[in-house]
N, C-alpha and C positions, 0 to 999 in steps of 0.2 A: 250814710249809705247802707242799704240793707243787702243781705245775701239774696240773690234772685232765685226764686223757686216757682213752682206751678201756681201757687196762690197769689203771688204778687208780681208775676212777670207782665211785661207790657211790650207791645210791638212798637218798634221805633225804626224809622228810616235810617240806614247807614249814612247815606248822603241825603240831606233834607229834600223832601218832595218839592218844595218851593223852587228848587233849582234843577228839577228834573230827576231826582233820585227815585229809584224803583225798588232797590234791594232793601229788605226789611229783616230785622232780627228781634227775637224775643229774649235774647241773652245780653242785651246792652244796658237796659235801665229797669229798675223796679217801677211800679205804678206811680208811687209818690214822686220819685225823681223825674219821671217822664212828664207828669203834670206840672211840676215846678219848672222844668226846662221849656215845656210847650207854651206856657204862659209868659215866659220871660225871654230867655236867650233865643229860642226858636222864633218867637214872634218878632223880636227886634231884627233878627237876621232876615226873616221873610220880608219885612217892611223895607229894609235897606237894599235888598236885591231885587225888589219888585220892578223898578224901571228897566233894569238890565234883562230880566227874564221876559218882560213884556216885549222889549225890542227884539229879542231873539226868538220870541214865540215858543218858549219852553213849554212842553206838554207836561201836565201834572196828572197824577191819579185822582187827586182831590180837585174837582173842577173849581176853578176860580176865574172870575171875570177878568179879562185882560184890561189893564188900566188905560191902554191906548185906544180902546174901542168906544170912545165917547162921541 
């Protein structure tokens, strides 16, 4: 893990956007860690919570097709 500074800071949702989180911070993760988590843990979490967020019609900042609208 790196020390976060202006050259390597990365904006990350405090509560994942996939479950409706809106609050962001640039003091949580460096760019490389954010990329690592975004492609791993965050992706698995998003996939696991997708049915629930679709049923609850959770609004996201990043538009994503509702899986129930087929």
